[in-house]
N, CA, C and O atoms as a GROMACS GRO file, in nm:
protein
  416
    1MET      N    1   0.077  -0.101  -0.010
    1MET     CA    2  -0.002  -0.006   0.008
    1MET      C    3   0.091   0.136   0.004
    1MET      O    4   0.185   0.152   0.081
    2SER      N    5   0.060   0.218  -0.077
    2SER     CA    6   0.132   0.354  -0.089
    2SER      C    7   0.068   0.454  -0.021
    2SER      O    8  -0.054   0.451  -0.004
    3PHE      N    9   0.151   0.555   0.027
    3PHE     CA   10   0.066   0.661   0.103
    3PHE      C   11   0.121   0.797   0.057
    3PHE      O   12   0.235   0.807   0.012
    4ARG      N   13   0.042   0.897   0.069
    4ARG     CA   14   0.084   1.034   0.038
    4ARG      C   15   0.049   1.131   0.151
    4ARG      O   16  -0.048   1.125   0.227
    5ARG      N   17   0.154   1.225   0.147
    5ARG     CA   18   0.136   1.348   0.258
    5ARG      C   19   0.083   1.464   0.180
    5ARG      O   20   0.130   1.496   0.071
    6TYR      N   21  -0.014   1.526   0.236
    6TYR     CA   22  -0.075   1.656   0.177
    6TYR      C   23  -0.047   1.756   0.293
    6TYR      O   24  -0.086   1.741   0.409
    7GLU      N   25   0.016   1.847   0.251
    7GLU     CA   26   0.061   1.978   0.333
    7GLU      C   27  -0.020   2.084   0.292
    7GLU      O   28  -0.012   2.128   0.177
    8ILE      N   29  -0.110   2.134   0.388
    8ILE     CA   30  -0.200   2.255   0.348
    8ILE      C   31  -0.146   2.381   0.426
    8ILE      O   32  -0.127   2.384   0.548
    9THR      N   33  -0.122   2.489   0.334
    9THR     CA   34  -0.088   2.620   0.405
    9THR      C   35  -0.203   2.712   0.400
    9THR      O   36  -0.266   2.735   0.297
   10LEU      N   37  -0.227   2.764   0.515
   10LEU     CA   38  -0.345   2.825   0.559
   10LEU      C   39  -0.298   2.977   0.592
   10LEU      O   40  -0.191   2.992   0.650
   11PRO      N   41  -0.376   3.091   0.557
   11PRO     CA   42  -0.330   3.233   0.596
   11PRO      C   43  -0.386   3.259   0.743
   11PRO      O   44  -0.488   3.204   0.784
   12THR      N   45  -0.314   3.344   0.813
   12THR     CA   46  -0.368   3.384   0.931
   12THR      C   47  -0.435   3.521   0.931
   12THR      O   48  -0.493   3.566   1.030
   13ARG      N   49  -0.422   3.589   0.802
   13ARG     CA   50  -0.482   3.724   0.771
   13ARG      C   51  -0.546   3.704   0.636
   13ARG      O   52  -0.496   3.626   0.555
   14TYR      N   53  -0.658   3.774   0.608
   14TYR     CA   54  -0.721   3.784   0.484
   14TYR      C   55  -0.624   3.885   0.403
   14TYR      O   56  -0.524   3.936   0.453
   15ASN      N   57  -0.668   3.908   0.272
   15ASN     CA   58  -0.580   3.998   0.186
   15ASN      C   59  -0.604   4.149   0.222
   15ASN      O   60  -0.536   4.234   0.166
   16ASP      N   61  -0.689   4.179   0.304
   16ASP     CA   62  -0.709   4.315   0.363
   16ASP      C   63  -0.636   4.346   0.486
   16ASP      O   64  -0.632   4.456   0.541
   17GLY      N   65  -0.571   4.224   0.528
   17GLY     CA   66  -0.504   4.237   0.669
   17GLY      C   67  -0.579   4.205   0.796
   17GLY      O   68  -0.519   4.196   0.904
   18SER      N   69  -0.694   4.191   0.785
   18SER     CA   70  -0.779   4.155   0.902
   18SER      C   71  -0.758   3.991   0.922
   18SER      O   72  -0.745   3.910   0.831
   19SER      N   73  -0.756   3.964   1.068
   19SER     CA   74  -0.738   3.835   1.119
   19SER      C   75  -0.826   3.744   1.070
   19SER      O   76  -0.943   3.780   1.058
   20VAL      N   77  -0.791   3.613   1.034
   20VAL     CA   78  -0.884   3.506   0.999
   20VAL      C   79  -0.933   3.453   1.150
   20VAL      O   80  -0.859   3.442   1.248
   21GLU      N   81  -1.072   3.425   1.143
   21GLU     CA   82  -1.123   3.392   1.260
   21GLU      C   83  -1.100   3.235   1.289
   21GLU      O   84  -1.120   3.149   1.203
   22PRO      N   85  -1.048   3.206   1.439
   22PRO     CA   86  -1.004   3.067   1.467
   22PRO      C   87  -1.108   2.965   1.411
   22PRO      O   88  -1.069   2.860   1.361
   23GLY      N   89  -1.220   2.991   1.419
   23GLY     CA   90  -1.327   2.886   1.399
   23GLY      C   91  -1.314   2.822   1.242
   23GLY      O   92  -1.367   2.715   1.214
   24LYS      N   93  -1.242   2.897   1.151
   24LYS     CA   94  -1.211   2.860   1.030
   24LYS      C   95  -1.113   2.749   1.022
   24LYS      O   96  -1.118   2.664   0.933
   25TYR      N   97  -1.022   2.752   1.119
   25TYR     CA   98  -0.904   2.645   1.133
   25TYR      C   99  -0.994   2.522   1.189
   25TYR      O  100  -0.991   2.412   1.132
   26LEU      N  101  -1.062   2.542   1.285
   26LEU     CA  102  -1.128   2.419   1.340
   26LEU      C  103  -1.212   2.353   1.253
   26LEU      O  104  -1.208   2.231   1.241
   27ALA      N  105  -1.297   2.432   1.183
   27ALA     CA  106  -1.388   2.368   1.086
   27ALA      C  107  -1.309   2.294   0.973
   27ALA      O  108  -1.352   2.185   0.935
   28THR      N  109  -1.198   2.347   0.918
   28THR     CA  110  -1.099   2.282   0.821
   28THR      C  111  -1.049   2.161   0.904
   28THR      O  112  -1.067   2.052   0.851
   29ARG      N  113  -0.991   2.162   1.023
   29ARG     CA  114  -0.950   2.028   1.083
   29ARG      C  115  -1.059   1.934   1.112
   29ARG      O  116  -1.043   1.813   1.092
   30ARG      N  117  -1.159   1.978   1.153
   30ARG     CA  118  -1.285   1.883   1.154
   30ARG      C  119  -1.320   1.794   1.037
   30ARG      O  120  -1.330   1.672   1.042
   31GLU      N  121  -1.340   1.883   0.913
   31GLU     CA  122  -1.372   1.836   0.793
   31GLU      C  123  -1.262   1.722   0.761
   31GLU      O  124  -1.300   1.614   0.715
   32ILE      N  125  -1.140   1.745   0.784
   32ILE     CA  126  -1.036   1.651   0.741
   32ILE      C  127  -1.041   1.542   0.830
   32ILE      O  128  -1.046   1.429   0.782
   33ALA      N  129  -1.040   1.557   0.966
   33ALA     CA  130  -1.051   1.459   1.055
   33ALA      C  131  -1.167   1.368   1.028
   33ALA      O  132  -1.153   1.246   1.034
   34ALA      N  133  -1.280   1.425   0.999
   34ALA     CA  134  -1.404   1.330   0.965
   34ALA      C  135  -1.367   1.233   0.867
   34ALA      O  136  -1.396   1.115   0.883
   35ARG      N  137  -1.302   1.276   0.760
   35ARG     CA  138  -1.263   1.186   0.648
   35ARG      C  139  -1.169   1.088   0.666
   35ARG      O  140  -1.189   0.974   0.626
   36PHE      N  141  -1.056   1.127   0.729
   36PHE     CA  142  -0.937   1.042   0.743
   36PHE      C  143  -0.910   1.007   0.894
   36PHE      O  144  -0.825   0.922   0.917
   37GLY      N  145  -0.972   1.062   0.991
   37GLY     CA  146  -0.937   1.005   1.119
   37GLY      C  147  -0.827   1.062   1.205
   37GLY      O  148  -0.819   1.046   1.326
   38ALA      N  149  -0.734   1.139   1.121
   38ALA     CA  150  -0.626   1.199   1.197
   38ALA      C  151  -0.563   1.299   1.097
   38ALA      O  152  -0.569   1.286   0.975
   39LEU      N  153  -0.495   1.409   1.169
   39LEU     CA  154  -0.419   1.504   1.108
   39LEU      C  155  -0.321   1.568   1.190
   39LEU      O  156  -0.324   1.546   1.312
   40THR      N  157  -0.227   1.649   1.137
   40THR     CA  158  -0.132   1.715   1.216
   40THR      C  159  -0.158   1.859   1.202
   40THR      O  160  -0.156   1.904   1.087
   41PHE      N  161  -0.186   1.942   1.305
   41PHE     CA  162  -0.200   2.082   1.289
   41PHE      C  163  -0.079   2.154   1.354
   41PHE      O  164  -0.050   2.146   1.473
   42LEU      N  165  -0.013   2.226   1.262
   42LEU     CA  166   0.128   2.319   1.306
   42LEU      C  167   0.095   2.446   1.310
   42LEU      O  168   0.093   2.517   1.210
   43PRO      N  169   0.064   2.491   1.442
   43PRO     CA  170   0.007   2.636   1.471
   43PRO      C  171   0.138   2.727   1.464
   43PRO      O  172   0.124   2.849   1.465
   44GLN      N  173   0.256   2.674   1.459
   44GLN     CA  174   0.366   2.756   1.428
   44GLN      C  175   0.373   2.854   1.312
   44GLN      O  176   0.363   2.813   1.196
   45PRO      N  177   0.387   2.956   1.333
   45PRO     CA  178   0.374   3.050   1.206
   45PRO      C  179   0.506   3.032   1.120
   45PRO      O  180   0.623   3.028   1.158
   46VAL      N  181   0.450   3.021   0.977
   46VAL     CA  182   0.540   3.011   0.870
   46VAL      C  183   0.521   3.144   0.800
   46VAL      O  184   0.411   3.187   0.765
   47HIS      N  185   0.638   3.207   0.780
   47HIS     CA  186   0.643   3.331   0.692
   47HIS      C  187   0.652   3.309   0.558
   47HIS      O  188   0.718   3.214   0.516
   48GLY      N  189   0.590   3.390   0.481
   48GLY     CA  190   0.591   3.353   0.324
   48GLY      C  191   0.593   3.517   0.259
   48GLY      O  192   0.561   3.616   0.326
   49GLU      N  193   0.630   3.521   0.135
   49GLU     CA  194   0.616   3.634   0.046
   49GLU      C  195   0.600   3.596  -0.081
   49GLU      O  196   0.663   3.501  -0.128
   50TRP      N  197   0.507   3.672  -0.155
   50TRP     CA  198   0.472   3.661  -0.281
   50TRP      C  199   0.431   3.780  -0.351
   50TRP      O  200   0.406   3.887  -0.295
   51VAL      N  201   0.422   3.753  -0.499
   51VAL     CA  202   0.386   3.892  -0.577
   51VAL      C  203   0.271   3.835  -0.664
   51VAL      O  204   0.263   3.724  -0.716
   52HIS      N  205   0.183   3.938  -0.666
   52HIS     CA  206   0.077   3.913  -0.754
   52HIS      C  207   0.042   4.040  -0.830
   52HIS      O  208   0.014   4.138  -0.761
   53GLN      N  209   0.041   4.054  -0.976
   53GLN     CA  210   0.019   4.180  -1.044
   53GLN      C  211   0.081   4.292  -0.980
   53GLN      O  212   0.017   4.391  -0.944
   54GLN      N  213   0.218   4.279  -0.964
   54GLN     CA  214   0.306   4.391  -0.923
   54GLN      C  215   0.293   4.416  -0.782
   54GLN      O  216   0.368   4.498  -0.728
   55ALA      N  217   0.197   4.348  -0.709
   55ALA     CA  218   0.176   4.376  -0.566
   55ALA      C  219   0.249   4.276  -0.495
   55ALA      O  220   0.238   4.158  -0.526
   56ARG      N  221   0.329   4.318  -0.391
   56ARG     CA  222   0.403   4.225  -0.304
   56ARG      C  223   0.318   4.192  -0.173
   56ARG      O  224   0.272   4.285  -0.107
   57TYR      N  225   0.300   4.068  -0.140
   57TYR     CA  226   0.233   4.050  -0.003
   57TYR      C  227   0.340   3.968   0.087
   57TYR      O  228   0.432   3.900   0.041
   58GLU      N  229   0.312   3.984   0.205
   58GLU     CA  230   0.378   3.903   0.303
   58GLU      C  231   0.294   3.850   0.401
   58GLU      O  232   0.220   3.919   0.470
   59ASP      N  233   0.308   3.693   0.409
   59ASP     CA  234   0.206   3.634   0.483
   59ASP      C  235   0.262   3.562   0.599
   59ASP      O  236   0.382   3.540   0.606
   60VAL      N  237   0.180   3.525   0.689
   60VAL     CA  238   0.207   3.451   0.815
   60VAL      C  239   0.104   3.345   0.784
   60VAL      O  240  -0.014   3.374   0.764
   61ASN      N  241   0.156   3.212   0.781
   61ASN     CA  242   0.057   3.106   0.763
   61ASN      C  243   0.087   2.992   0.863
   61ASN      O  244   0.189   2.978   0.930
   62LEU      N  245  -0.029   2.911   0.859
   62LEU     CA  246  -0.029   2.785   0.957
   62LEU      C  247  -0.036   2.670   0.859
   62LEU      O  248  -0.078   2.689   0.744
   63ARG      N  249   0.006   2.551   0.902
   63ARG     CA  250  -0.016   2.426   0.823
   63ARG      C  251  -0.079   2.316   0.888
   63ARG      O  252  -0.078   2.296   1.010
   64ILE      N  253  -0.142   2.234   0.789
   64ILE     CA  254  -0.204   2.108   0.835
   64ILE      C  255  -0.136   2.014   0.752
   64ILE      O  256  -0.101   2.039   0.637
   65VAL      N  257  -0.116   1.892   0.817
   65VAL     CA  258  -0.037   1.772   0.754
   65VAL      C  259  -0.127   1.656   0.762
   65VAL      O  260  -0.167   1.619   0.873
   66VAL      N  261  -0.165   1.591   0.646
   66VAL     CA  262  -0.239   1.472   0.653
   66VAL      C  263  -0.179   1.350   0.576
   66VAL      O  264  -0.168   1.352   0.454
   67ASP      N  265  -0.147   1.257   0.642
   67ASP     CA  266  -0.101   1.117   0.558
   67ASP      C  267  -0.213   1.030   0.524
   67ASP      O  268  -0.290   0.993   0.612
   68VAL      N  269  -0.226   0.998   0.408
   68VAL     CA  270  -0.341   0.907   0.379
   68VAL      C  271  -0.302   0.808   0.270
   68VAL      O  272  -0.195   0.831   0.213
   69GLU      N  273  -0.374   0.699   0.231
   69GLU     CA  274  -0.348   0.610   0.136
   69GLU      C  275  -0.353   0.686   0.001
   69GLU      O  276  -0.440   0.770  -0.021
   70ASP      N  277  -0.269   0.658  -0.079
   70ASP     CA  278  -0.251   0.709  -0.215
   70ASP      C  279  -0.355   0.655  -0.315
   70ASP      O  280  -0.328   0.560  -0.388
   71THR      N  281  -0.480   0.719  -0.316
   71THR     CA  282  -0.586   0.675  -0.387
   71THR      C  283  -0.651   0.770  -0.475
   71THR      O  284  -0.636   0.885  -0.435
   72PRO      N  285  -0.730   0.758  -0.597
   72PRO     CA  286  -0.785   0.877  -0.669
   72PRO      C  287  -0.883   0.936  -0.600
   72PRO      O  288  -0.914   1.053  -0.619
   73GLU      N  289  -0.947   0.848  -0.504
   73GLU     CA  290  -1.067   0.919  -0.432
   73GLU      C  291  -1.011   1.035  -0.319
   73GLU      O  292  -1.071   1.140  -0.296
   74ASN      N  293  -0.889   0.996  -0.256
   74ASN     CA  294  -0.834   1.088  -0.162
   74ASN      C  295  -0.766   1.202  -0.238
   74ASN      O  296  -0.755   1.308  -0.176
   75THR      N  297  -0.723   1.198  -0.349
   75THR     CA  298  -0.660   1.296  -0.439
   75THR      C  299  -0.786   1.387  -0.468
   75THR      O  300  -0.777   1.509  -0.454
   76GLU      N  301  -0.903   1.326  -0.509
   76GLU     CA  302  -1.010   1.417  -0.558
   76GLU      C  303  -1.075   1.496  -0.418
   76GLU      O  304  -1.124   1.609  -0.424
   77PHE      N  305  -1.066   1.424  -0.305
   77PHE     CA  306  -1.109   1.504  -0.176
   77PHE      C  307  -1.017   1.623  -0.175
   77PHE      O  308  -1.079   1.729  -0.170
   78PHE      N  309  -0.883   1.635  -0.178
   78PHE     CA  310  -0.811   1.748  -0.155
   78PHE      C  311  -0.833   1.838  -0.281
   78PHE      O  312  -0.834   1.960  -0.263
   79VAL      N  313  -0.850   1.793  -0.399
   79VAL     CA  314  -0.875   1.889  -0.514
   79VAL      C  315  -0.997   1.977  -0.474
   79VAL      O  316  -0.997   2.100  -0.488
   80LYS      N  317  -1.099   1.907  -0.422
   80LYS     CA  318  -1.235   1.987  -0.388
   80LYS      C  319  -1.197   2.066  -0.260
   80LYS      O  320  -1.231   2.184  -0.249
   81LEU      N  321  -1.126   2.002  -0.162
   81LEU     CA  322  -1.107   2.088  -0.049
   81LEU      C  323  -1.036   2.225  -0.086
   81LEU      O  324  -1.070   2.332  -0.036
   82LYS      N  325  -0.952   2.214  -0.162
   82LYS     CA  326  -0.865   2.324  -0.213
   82LYS      C  327  -0.973   2.451  -0.242
   82LYS      O  328  -0.952   2.564  -0.196
   83GLN      N  329  -1.088   2.420  -0.324
   83GLN     CA  330  -1.164   2.508  -0.370
   83GLN      C  331  -1.239   2.572  -0.258
   83GLN      O  332  -1.254   2.694  -0.256
   84THR      N  333  -1.285   2.497  -0.165
   84THR     CA  334  -1.355   2.525  -0.032
   84THR      C  335  -1.274   2.614   0.040
   84THR      O  336  -1.325   2.718   0.083
   85LEU      N  337  -1.144   2.587   0.060
   85LEU     CA  338  -1.043   2.658   0.147
   85LEU      C  339  -1.025   2.795   0.080
   85LEU      O  340  -1.016   2.896   0.149
   86LYS      N  341  -1.020   2.799  -0.057
   86LYS     CA  342  -0.997   2.930  -0.126
   86LYS      C  343  -1.117   3.029  -0.089
   86LYS      O  344  -1.097   3.147  -0.061
   87GLN      N  345  -1.231   2.974  -0.091
   87GLN     CA  346  -1.360   3.064  -0.056
   87GLN      C  347  -1.363   3.093   0.093
   87GLN      O  348  -1.385   3.208   0.134
   88ARG      N  349  -1.340   2.984   0.181
   88ARG     CA  350  -1.335   2.980   0.332
   88ARG      C  351  -1.248   3.097   0.371
   88ARG      O  352  -1.292   3.186   0.444
   89PHE      N  353  -1.121   3.098   0.321
   89PHE     CA  354  -0.999   3.190   0.364
   89PHE      C  355  -0.994   3.300   0.270
   89PHE      O  356  -0.894   3.372   0.277
   90GLN      N  357  -1.095   3.331   0.170
   90GLN     CA  358  -1.088   3.452   0.097
   90GLN      C  359  -0.950   3.463   0.033
   90GLN      O  360  -0.884   3.563   0.061
   91GLN      N  361  -0.903   3.379  -0.042
   91GLN     CA  362  -0.775   3.369  -0.091
   91GLN      C  363  -0.784   3.340  -0.244
   91GLN      O  364  -0.874   3.273  -0.293
   92LEU      N  365  -0.675   3.401  -0.321
   92LEU     CA  366  -0.659   3.394  -0.466
   92LEU      C  367  -0.612   3.245  -0.485
   92LEU      O  368  -0.643   3.180  -0.584
   93GLU      N  369  -0.541   3.201  -0.393
   93GLU     CA  370  -0.473   3.074  -0.404
   93GLU      C  371  -0.440   3.006  -0.272
   93GLU      O  372  -0.381   3.069  -0.184
   94VAL      N  373  -0.475   2.884  -0.256
   94VAL     CA  374  -0.424   2.798  -0.140
   94VAL      C  375  -0.342   2.697  -0.190
   94VAL      O  376  -0.376   2.631  -0.288
   95TRP      N  377  -0.231   2.681  -0.128
   95TRP     CA  378  -0.123   2.584  -0.159
   95TRP      C  379  -0.141   2.447  -0.075
   95TRP      O  380  -0.123   2.437   0.046
   96ILE      N  381  -0.180   2.342  -0.161
   96ILE     CA  382  -0.178   2.216  -0.103
   96ILE      C  383  -0.071   2.140  -0.182
   96ILE      O  384  -0.082   2.118  -0.303
   97VAL      N  385   0.034   2.099  -0.108
   97VAL     CA  386   0.146   2.014  -0.188
   97VAL      C  387   0.134   1.873  -0.139
   97VAL      O  388   0.090   1.849  -0.026
   98SER      N  389   0.176   1.776  -0.226
   98SER     CA  390   0.160   1.638  -0.194
   98SER      C  391   0.271   1.559  -0.247
   98SER      O  392   0.315   1.582  -0.359
   99TYR      N  393   0.316   1.473  -0.177
   99TYR     CA  394   0.433   1.389  -0.206
   99TYR      C  395   0.416   1.235  -0.156
   99TYR      O  396   0.350   1.204  -0.056
  100GLU      N  397   0.483   1.147  -0.237
  100GLU     CA  398   0.486   1.013  -0.176
  100GLU      C  399   0.559   0.998  -0.051
  100GLU      O  400   0.669   1.052  -0.038
  101ILE      N  401   0.504   0.929   0.042
  101ILE     CA  402   0.575   0.891   0.172
  101ILE      C  403   0.575   0.730   0.195
  101ILE      O  404   0.488   0.651   0.159
  102ARG      N  405   0.687   0.706   0.259
  102ARG     CA  406   0.699   0.559   0.308
  102ARG      C  407   0.691   0.562   0.456
  102ARG      O  408   0.771   0.629   0.522
  103ILE      N  409   0.598   0.493   0.510
  103ILE     CA  410   0.575   0.471   0.658
  103ILE      C  411   0.650   0.352   0.698
  103ILE      O  412   0.622   0.244   0.646
  104VAL      N  413   0.744   0.361   0.790
  104VAL     CA  414   0.827   0.251   0.840
  104VAL      C  415   0.780   0.209   0.984
  104VAL      O  416   0.837   0.117   1.043
   0.00000   0.00000   0.00000
């Protein structure tokens, strides 16, 4: 059986600078846990910087890490989740990265 790790980066602020409500992180965690039974929430801030249409943004983000079986159904879950998170966190983009892992 093969596994994948999905790392989700979530903003702490909206693009207008206001703080994201803590309940949005909880809702996201509960949605993922309901599907997979477990996740890791990394509340330590991760600082990022990016440019969009000549405007520079500095972000402070949090991360969620989920290890799951590598199946098309699980991939589809994260593809759909990304769209939900873009709306929930009012973002132009939400990064979800994935890579194969080996559990020993």
